[in-house]
C-alpha positions in Angstrom: -22.2 -11.3 13.7 -19.1 -9.5 12.4 -18.7 -5.8 11.6 -19.5 -5.2 7.9 -17.9 -2.8 5.4 -21.1 -0.8 5.1 -21.0 -0.3 8.9 -17.5 1.1 8.6 -18.6 3.5 6.0 -21.3 4.7 8.3 -18.8 5.4 11.0 -16.9 7.8 8.7 -20.2 9.4 7.7 -21.1 10.0 11.4 -17.6 11.1 12.2 -17.0 8.3 14.7 -13.3 7.4 15.0 -12.4 3.8 14.1 -10.0 1.9 16.4 -7.9 -0.9 14.8 -5.2 -3.1 16.3 -3.1 -5.9 15.0 -3.5 -9.5 16.2 -1.5 -12.6 15.4 -3.0 -15.4 17.6 -6.4 -16.6 18.8 -5.9 -15.6 22.5 -5.0 -12.0 21.7 -7.8 -11.8 19.0 -10.3 -12.9 21.6 -9.3 -10.3 24.1 -9.3 -7.4 21.6 -12.6 -8.6 20.1 -14.2 -8.7 23.6 -12.9 -5.2 24.2 -14.9 -4.0 21.2 -12.1 -3.4 18.6 -14.0 -3.4 15.3 -11.1 -4.1 13.0 -8.3 -6.6 13.5 -5.3 -6.5 11.2 -3.2 -9.6 10.9 -0.3 -7.6 9.7 2.9 -8.9 8.0 4.5 -7.0 10.9 4.3 -10.4 12.6 7.6 -11.1 10.8 9.3 -8.6 13.2 7.2 -8.8 16.4 6.4 -12.5 16.3 8.9 -14.4 14.1 12.0 -12.3 14.7 12.7 -11.2 11.1 14.5 -7.9 10.4 11.6 -6.7 8.3 8.4 -7.8 6.6 10.0 -9.1 3.3 10.7 -12.5 4.7 7.1 -13.2 5.6 5.5 -15.9 3.4 2.0 -16.8 2.5 2.2 -19.9 4.7 3.2 -17.6 7.7 0.2 -15.3 7.0 -2.4 -18.0 6.4 -1.4 -19.8 9.7 -1.8 -16.6 11.8 -4.9 -15.4 10.0 -6.7 -18.7 10.7 -5.8 -18.3 14.4 -7.1 -14.7 14.6 -10.4 -15.7 12.8 -10.9 -18.6 15.3 -10.3 -16.3 18.2 -12.6 -13.5 17.2 -16.4 -13.3 16.7 -17.4 -9.7 15.9 -14.3 -7.9 14.5 -13.7 -7.7 10.8 -10.4 -9.5 10.2 -8.1 -8.0 7.5 -5.2 -10.1 6.2 -2.0 -8.5 5.0 -0.9 -9.9 1.7 2.8 -10.5 2.1 5.8 -9.5 -0.1 5.5 -10.7 -3.7 2.2 -12.3 -3.2 0.3 -9.8 -5.4 2.8 -8.0 -7.6 4.0 -10.8 -9.9 0.7 -10.9 -11.7 -3.0 -10.2 -11.2 -3.7 -13.9 -11.5 -1.4 -14.7 -8.7 -2.9 -11.9 -6.6 -6.4 -13.3 -7.2 -5.2 -16.8 -6.2 -3.5 -15.7 -3.0 -6.2 -13.3 -2.0 -8.8 -16.0 -2.5 -6.9 -18.3 -0.1 -7.1 -15.7 2.7 -10.9 -15.6 2.2 -11.7 -19.3 1.5 -9.0 -21.1 3.6 -8.3 -18.7 6.4 -11.7 -17.1 6.8 -10.6 -13.4 6.6 -13.2 -10.9 5.6 -10.7 -8.6 3.6 -7.1 -8.3 2.5 -4.7 -5.4 2.5 -2.3 -4.4 -0.3 0.5 -1.9 -0.2 0.8 0.6 -3.0 -1.1 3.1 -5.0 -1.3 3.7 -8.7 0.9 0.6 -9.3 -1.5 -1.8 -7.7 -4.8 -0.1 -8.7 -5.6 -2.6 -11.5 -5.0 -5.5 -9.1 -7.2 -3.9 -6.5 -10.0 -3.5 -9.1 -9.7 -7.1 -10.2 -9.9 -8.4 -6.6 -12.9 -6.2 -5.8 -14.9 -7.3 -8.8 -14.1 -10.9 -7.9 -15.8 -10.3 -4.6 -12.7 -9.8 -2.4 -12.8 -6.6 -0.2 -9.5 -4.7 -0.2 -8.0 -2.3 2.2 -5.3 0.0 0.7 -2.1 1.2 2.2 0.0 4.2 1.0 2.7 6.4 2.4 5.4 4.3 4.1 5.0 0.9 2.7 7.1 -1.5 4.7 7.5 -4.1 1.9 9.5 -1.4 0.0 11.9 -1.0 2.9 14.9 -2.1 0.8 14.1 0.6 -1.9 13.3 3.2 0.8 16.5 2.6 2.7 14.7 2.1 6.0 11.4 3.0 7.7 11.2 6.7 7.0 8.4 9.3 6.9 7.1 9.8 3.4 5.5 12.7 1.6 7.6 15.6 2.9 8.5 17.0 -0.5 5.8 18.6 -2.8 6.4 15.9 -5.4 6.2 13.0 -2.9 3.1 14.5 -1.2 1.4 14.8 -4.6 2.2 11.2 -5.5 0.7 9.9 -2.2 -2.4 11.9 -2.9 -2.6 10.5 -6.4 -2.0 7.0 -5.0 -4.9 7.4 -2.5 -7.3 8.6 -5.2 -6.2 5.7 -7.4 -6.9 2.9 -4.9 -10.2 4.5 -3.9 -11.3 4.6 -7.5 -10.2 1.0 -7.9 -12.6 0.0 -5.1 -10.8 -0.1 -1.8 -13.2 0.1 1.1 -10.6 1.8 3.4 -7.1 3.1 3.3 -4.2 2.9 5.7 -2.0 6.1 5.7 1.4 5.3 7.3 4.0 7.8 8.4 3.0 10.8 6.4 2.7 14.5 7.5 -0.4 15.3 9.4 -1.5 18.0 6.9 -1.3 15.5 4.0 -3.3 12.9 5.9 -5.9 15.5 6.7 -6.3 16.5 3.1 -6.6 12.9 2.0 -9.2 12.1 4.7 -11.2 15.1 3.7 -11.0 14.2 0.0 -11.8 10.5 0.1 -15.3 9.0 0.7 -13.8 5.8 2.2 -12.4 5.7 5.8 -8.7 6.4 6.3 -6.8 4.6 9.0 -3.7 6.3 10.3 -0.5 5.0 11.7 2.0 7.8 12.3 -0.3 10.1 10.2 -1.7 12.4 12.8 -5.0 12.7 14.6 -7.3 13.6 11.7 -7.7 10.2 10.0 -11.0 8.4 10.4 -9.4 5.7 12.4 -6.1 4.6 13.9 -4.2 1.4 13.8 -1.3 0.3 16.1 0.8 -2.8 16.4 -0.4 -4.5 19.6 3.1 -5.2 20.7 3.9 -1.5 20.6 0.8 -0.6 22.6 1.6 -3.2 25.3 5.3 -2.5 25.6 5.9 -6.2 24.7 9.2 -5.5 22.9 11.3 -3.3 25.1 14.1 -2.4 22.7 12.3 0.1 20.5 9.0 2.0 20.4 8.2 3.8 17.2 7.6 7.6 17.5 4.0 7.2 16.3 3.2 4.5 19.0 1.9 5.0 22.5 3.0 2.5 25.1 0.0 1.8 27.4 1.7 -0.9 29.5 5.2 -2.3 30.1 4.3 -5.9 29.4 8.0 -6.9 28.8 8.9 -6.0 32.4 5.7 -7.7 33.7 6.6 -10.9 31.9 10.2 -10.8 33.1 9.0 -10.4 36.6 6.6 -13.3 36.4 9.3 -15.5 34.9 11.7 -14.6 37.7 9.1 -15.3 40.4 8.2 -18.6 38.8 11.8 -19.7 38.5 12.4 -18.7 42.2 9.4 -20.7 43.4 10.3 -23.8 41.4 13.9 -23.7 42.8 12.6 -23.2 46.3 10.0 -26.0 45.8 7.1 -23.6 46.5 5.6 -24.4 43.2 3.6 -26.5 42.6 1.7 -26.4 45.9 -1.0 -28.8 47.1 -3.7 -26.8 45.4 -2.0 -27.3 42.0 -2.1 -31.1 42.2 -4.4 -34.1 42.7 -4.4 -36.8 45.4 -4.5 -40.5 45.3 -6.2 -42.6 48.0 -3.7 -43.8 50.6 -4.9 -47.3 50.3 -4.1 -47.3 46.6 -0.6 -46.0 47.3 0.0 -48.7 49.9 -1.2 -51.3 47.4 1.1 -50.0 44.7 4.1 -50.0 47.1 3.3 -53.6 48.0 3.3 -54.6 44.4 6.6 -52.8 43.5 8.7 -56.0 44.0 6.4 -57.9 41.6 6.7 -55.1 39.0 10.5 -55.3 39.2 10.7 -59.1 39.1 11.7 -60.6 35.7 8.9 -62.4 34.0 
């Protein structure tokens, strides 16, 4: 049985930190689920780490639905949260309802995530009363990267910090069951966490949130060119994969792979019979 939203609330009440990771495919989802990760986010970050886009704005509903389905199939216990992609919930509340419902009905997600604060509060409320659990996301909102001029820390000025606090309060009041705080000062995330009754999940927001989320590719060192300041690299998977690929290529070229143990044998009598019949096979009918 999957983790439930009331269970997540109890974790905050008990002061138990909540680990969350992204997943984009069934195999990864299975491993993270078996490791006991209670929250899996199918983030629109897949646009950059899986699909090769420059940012998240190119990610479509079709992209997200495809990957959410895979993560749901690969997991058993984790609560799967689907990122609603760029323009899928801001055109109208009706479109947001239709698109969010697809993540629940078609893809099998247990919740959706929306970026924004006061500007999306009405949409959050409508989704929640329709029966769709919503995780909020304030601070650095990657879908606004074109307006922001890049991926930058938010909330450093008094005015910006106050707006993020207001945004957090607005989406909690609208019915969000949890809130991602991305790339904001530690002191601000601490204040928000102490103020809200719902769990906060930090990414680049310091250690005082109720939980933390990381992009799995950052944690594994899967993409060697760049590691965000807020991420911790737990492995160097990129170099491991390169090494395996080099070894594989060397063994193929040297005819050391495949070896006998990677193949199957045919009875020698069958082989002789086939050779005897080769001339018949080659003769015109």
